[in-house]
C-alpha positions as CSV (number, residue, x, y, z in Angstrom):
1,M,0.0,0.0,0.0
2,K,1.5,3.3,-1.0
3,K,0.9,6.4,1.2
4,I,0.8,9.7,-0.5
5,L,1.6,13.3,0.3
6,I,0.4,15.3,-2.7
7,S,-0.6,16.3,-6.1
8,F,-1.8,18.3,-8.9
9,L,-2.3,20.0,-12.1
10,L,-3.6,23.5,-11.4
11,P,-1.6,26.2,-9.6
12,I,-2.4,26.5,-6.0
13,T,-3.3,30.2,-6.3
14,L,-5.8,29.5,-9.1
15,L,-7.5,26.8,-7.0
16,L,-7.6,29.0,-3.9
17,G,-9.4,31.7,-5.9
18,A,-11.9,29.3,-7.4
19,C,-14.1,29.0,-4.4
20,S,-14.5,30.9,-1.1
21,E,-15.4,28.7,1.8
22,Y,-14.1,25.5,3.3
23,K,-16.4,22.8,4.6
24,K,-15.6,20.9,7.7
25,G,-14.8,17.2,7.5
26,K,-13.8,14.7,10.2
27,G,-11.6,16.0,13.0
28,A,-9.8,19.2,12.0
29,L,-10.0,18.4,8.3
30,Q,-11.2,21.2,6.0
31,Y,-11.9,20.9,2.3
32,K,-13.5,22.7,-0.6
33,I,-14.3,21.2,-4.0
34,V,-13.1,23.4,-6.9
35,H,-14.6,21.2,-9.6
36,N,-17.4,18.7,-8.9
37,Q,-17.7,16.0,-11.5
38,N,-20.8,14.5,-9.7
39,S,-19.4,11.0,-10.2
40,P,-20.0,8.1,-7.8
41,A,-18.2,8.7,-4.5
42,I,-14.9,7.0,-3.6
43,G,-15.7,3.9,-1.6
44,K,-13.9,2.6,1.5
45,L,-12.4,-0.2,-0.6
46,A,-10.9,1.7,-3.6
47,V,-7.8,2.4,-5.6
48,V,-7.4,6.0,-6.5
49,F,-5.1,7.5,-9.2
50,L,-4.5,11.2,-8.6
51,S,-2.3,14.2,-9.1
52,Y,-1.4,16.5,-6.2
53,T,0.6,19.2,-4.6
54,E,1.5,19.2,-0.9
55,A,2.4,22.5,0.7
56,T,2.5,24.1,4.1
57,E,0.0,26.9,4.7
58,S,2.9,29.3,4.5
59,G,3.5,28.3,0.9
60,T,6.5,25.9,1.1
61,V,5.9,23.1,-1.5
62,L,7.1,19.8,-0.1
63,S,6.1,17.5,-2.9
64,S,4.2,17.6,-6.2
65,T,3.4,15.1,-9.0
66,A,4.4,17.9,-11.4
67,T,7.9,16.5,-10.8
68,F,7.0,13.0,-11.7
69,D,4.2,13.2,-14.2
70,P,3.2,11.3,-16.3
71,R,3.4,8.5,-13.7
72,P,0.0,7.9,-12.2
73,I,0.1,8.1,-8.4
74,E,-1.8,5.1,-6.9
75,V,-3.2,5.3,-3.4
76,Y,-5.7,3.2,-1.4
77,A,-8.7,4.7,0.2
78,T,-8.1,2.9,3.5
79,R,-8.2,3.5,7.2
80,P,-6.6,6.9,8.1
81,Q,-3.7,7.3,10.5
82,F,-5.7,9.8,12.5
83,E,-9.1,11.4,12.4
84,G,-9.0,14.1,9.8
85,D,-6.0,13.0,7.8
86,L,-5.8,13.2,4.0
87,Q,-7.4,9.8,3.5
88,D,-10.5,11.0,5.3
89,A,-11.0,13.5,2.5
90,F,-11.6,10.8,0.0
91,Q,-15.1,10.2,1.3
92,Y,-16.1,13.7,0.1
93,L,-14.6,13.3,-3.4
94,S,-15.3,11.4,-6.6
95,E,-13.6,10.7,-9.9
96,G,-12.9,13.8,-11.9
97,D,-13.1,16.2,-8.9
98,S,-10.5,18.9,-8.1
99,A,-10.3,20.0,-4.5
100,I,-8.2,21.7,-1.8
101,V,-7.8,19.8,1.5
102,K,-6.4,21.2,4.7
103,V,-5.0,18.8,7.3
104,S,-3.9,19.8,10.9
105,M,-0.2,20.2,11.0
106,D,-0.1,19.3,14.7
107,S,-1.6,15.9,13.8
108,I,0.8,15.4,10.9
109,K,3.8,16.1,13.2
110,R,2.8,13.3,15.5
111,F,3.5,10.9,12.7
112,N,6.1,12.8,10.7
113,H,9.2,13.8,12.7
114,S,11.1,15.6,9.9
115,V,13.2,18.6,10.9
116,Q,11.7,20.7,8.2
117,L,8.1,20.2,9.5
118,A,9.2,20.6,13.1
119,K,10.4,24.2,12.3
120,D,7.3,25.1,10.3
121,T,4.7,27.1,12.2
122,S,1.8,26.6,9.8
123,K,-1.5,25.5,11.2
124,Y,-2.4,23.3,8.2
125,M,-0.8,21.2,5.5
126,V,-2.6,22.1,2.2
127,Y,-3.2,19.6,-0.5
128,T,-4.4,20.4,-4.0
129,L,-5.9,17.3,-5.5
130,K,-7.1,16.1,-8.9
131,I,-8.8,12.7,-8.8
132,N,-8.0,11.2,-12.2
133,R,-9.5,7.7,-11.9
134,V,-11.2,5.7,-9.2
135,F,-11.8,1.9,-8.9
136,N,-14.2,1.0,-6.2
137,Q,-14.3,-2.6,-5.0
138,E,-17.9,-3.8,-5.2
139,G,-18.0,-6.1,-2.2
140,K,-15.6,-8.7,-0.9
141,N,-16.5,-11.1,-3.8
142,D,-15.6,-8.6,-6.5
143,T,-13.2,-10.7,-8.6
144,T,-12.9,-8.0,-11.3
145,F,-11.5,-5.3,-9.0
146,L,-7.8,-5.9,-9.2
147,P,-7.9,-7.0,-12.9
148,R,-9.6,-3.6,-13.7
149,V,-6.9,-1.7,-11.8
150,E,-4.1,-3.6,-13.6
151,A,-5.7,-3.1,-17.0
152,Y,-5.8,0.6,-16.4
153,K,-2.1,0.7,-15.3
154,R,-1.1,-1.3,-18.5
155,A,-3.0,1.2,-20.7
156,E,-1.3,4.1,-18.9
157,L,2.0,2.5,-19.5
158,L,1.4,2.1,-23.2
159,R,0.1,5.7,-23.4
160,Q,3.2,7.1,-21.6
161,Q,5.6,5.0,-23.8
162,A,3.9,6.5,-26.9
163,I,4.4,10.0,-25.5
164,E,8.1,9.2,-25.0
165,D,8.5,7.9,-28.5
166,N,7.0,11.1,-29.9
167,K,9.2,13.2,-27.7
168,I,12.3,11.6,-29.1
169,K,11.2,11.9,-32.7
170,H,10.2,15.6,-32.2
171,F,13.7,16.2,-30.7
172,L,15.4,14.7,-33.7
173,A,13.2,16.6,-36.1
174,V,13.7,20.0,-34.4
175,K,17.5,19.4,-34.2
176,K,17.5,18.1,-37.8
177,L,19.5,15.0,-36.7
178,N,19.8,11.8,-38.8
179,Y,19.7,9.0,-36.3
180,K,19.0,5.3,-36.5
181,T,18.3,2.6,-33.9
182,T,19.9,-0.6,-32.7
183,A,17.7,-3.7,-32.3
184,S,17.1,-2.7,-28.7
185,G,15.9,0.8,-29.5
186,L,19.1,2.9,-28.8
187,W,19.3,5.9,-31.1
188,Y,22.7,6.9,-32.6
189,P,24.0,9.0,-35.5
190,A,23.5,7.3,-38.8
191,D,27.0,8.2,-39.9
192,L,28.7,6.9,-36.7
193,K,31.5,4.4,-37.4
194,T,30.8,1.6,-35.0
195,T,32.8,-1.4,-33.6
196,N,32.3,-4.2,-31.1
197,N,33.8,-3.6,-27.7
198,T,31.9,-6.5,-26.0
199,G,33.8,-7.8,-23.0
200,K,36.5,-5.1,-23.0
201,A,37.4,-2.8,-20.1
202,L,36.7,0.7,-21.3
203,Y,37.4,4.3,-20.2
204,V,35.0,6.9,-21.2
205,S,34.0,10.5,-20.4
206,Y,30.3,11.1,-20.4
207,V,27.5,13.5,-19.7
208,I,24.0,12.2,-19.2
209,S,21.1,14.6,-19.5
210,S,17.4,15.0,-20.4
211,L,16.5,16.1,-23.9
212,D,16.0,19.6,-22.7
213,G,19.5,19.8,-21.2
214,K,19.1,19.0,-17.5
215,V,22.3,17.1,-16.5
216,Y,21.7,14.1,-14.3
217,E,25.2,12.7,-14.2
218,T,28.7,13.3,-15.6
219,N,32.3,12.3,-15.0
220,V,33.6,15.4,-16.8
221,L,35.0,17.9,-14.3
222,K,34.7,21.4,-15.5
223,T,37.3,24.1,-14.5
224,A,37.6,27.8,-15.1
225,Q,41.0,27.3,-16.7
226,A,40.0,24.6,-19.2
227,G,37.0,23.3,-21.1
228,G,36.9,20.2,-18.9
229,I,39.1,17.7,-17.1
230,Y,38.2,14.0,-17.7
231,R,38.0,11.7,-14.8
232,P,37.7,8.4,-16.8
233,Y,35.1,5.9,-15.6
234,K,36.0,2.2,-16.0
235,I,33.1,0.1,-17.2
236,Y,32.8,-3.6,-18.2
237,Q,30.3,-5.5,-20.2
238,A,27.0,-5.8,-18.3
239,R,27.1,-9.6,-18.0
240,K,30.5,-9.4,-16.2
241,M,29.1,-7.1,-13.6
242,T,27.2,-7.8,-10.4
243,P,24.0,-5.7,-9.8
244,G,24.7,-2.2,-8.8
245,Q,28.2,-1.9,-10.1
246,G,27.6,-0.4,-13.4
247,H,25.3,1.8,-15.4
248,F,22.0,1.0,-17.1
249,A,21.7,-1.2,-20.2
250,G,21.5,1.6,-22.8
251,F,24.7,3.2,-21.4
252,E,26.7,0.0,-21.7
253,E,25.3,-0.8,-25.1
254,A,26.3,2.6,-26.4
255,I,29.9,2.2,-25.1
256,T,30.3,-1.1,-26.9
257,L,29.6,0.7,-30.3
258,L,32.3,3.3,-30.1
259,Q,35.7,3.3,-31.7
260,K,38.7,4.8,-29.9
261,G,38.6,8.6,-29.8
262,A,35.0,8.7,-30.9
263,K,32.9,11.5,-29.7
264,T,29.1,11.2,-30.1
265,K,25.7,11.7,-28.6
266,V,23.2,8.9,-28.4
267,I,19.6,8.9,-27.2
268,I,18.6,6.2,-24.8
269,P,14.9,5.5,-24.3
270,S,13.7,4.9,-20.7
271,K,13.2,1.2,-21.3
272,L,17.0,0.9,-21.6
273,A,17.5,3.3,-18.7
274,Y,15.4,4.1,-15.6
275,G,12.0,3.2,-17.1
276,A,8.7,3.7,-15.4
277,R,10.2,4.6,-12.0
278,G,12.7,7.3,-12.9
279,D,15.6,7.6,-10.5
280,N,13.4,8.3,-7.5
281,T,15.0,11.7,-7.0
282,D,14.7,14.3,-9.7
283,M,14.4,12.3,-12.9
284,P,10.8,11.7,-13.9
285,P,9.5,8.3,-15.1
286,F,9.7,7.6,-18.9
287,T,12.6,10.0,-19.4
288,P,14.6,9.5,-22.6
289,L,18.3,10.4,-22.0
290,L,20.7,12.3,-24.2
291,C,24.2,10.8,-23.5
292,E,27.3,12.5,-24.8
293,F,30.3,10.1,-24.9
294,E,34.0,10.1,-25.7
295,L,35.8,6.8,-25.7
296,L,39.3,7.3,-24.3
297,N,40.7,3.9,-25.0
298,Q,39.8,0.7,-26.8
């Protein structure tokens, strides 16, 4: 069961101005529905897919699915930790609704002992929510419940993969790049002279970034005096490595293609990198990577 902290699609300021008064829920919970879809309510036995933003009343954003979209956040409408917590708000919401929910900060602090929250003097934690999809379990004998949830997740996966494919093709078109793919789906320059370095120990310099230029990892040390100082990274063929010692599959495949001295940029789809999870820090799920390499030996 995955606990959540946040969500959403609309800016908090827009939502705050959309309606005037909060309603009182259980305990100290307060909520107001910005958009009411008038769909069936979320049941006690339900899986909810949502978008959210979690912020203190003073305006400090702690978490947001804007960082991780398009991954659907999956939560269970289950027993709350305390009366008036976020999960109590589900009973007032339905599929398609947008809402703002205020949860007592004092209650949250009893379960969350982070230093950041301890210093915050806000009275409430404020959640902006968009309920994207709801699957209610229709009784204990509902054998279709979990298959319906899994079917939705598979459909979302295919949709997100299609978005990623289009993103790569759009990038190549805008940059006017002539690339082709390996059998696995790795994109590389059509005029790149390749070789086979399978099984060799290789030293490379590399910069791994998103298509829009955000650098996630590099072993190139930049200095004010020079364009860059290489700190070579030794890497072996994947099958000779134990889990956790090397990079992802697309990285290692790209290295095996390069000739000594080669400098190139390849595009690695997420299926050969961090996939549907991202890196659990600042890389969203389904992120294609632009990897710039120079092979320093062969």
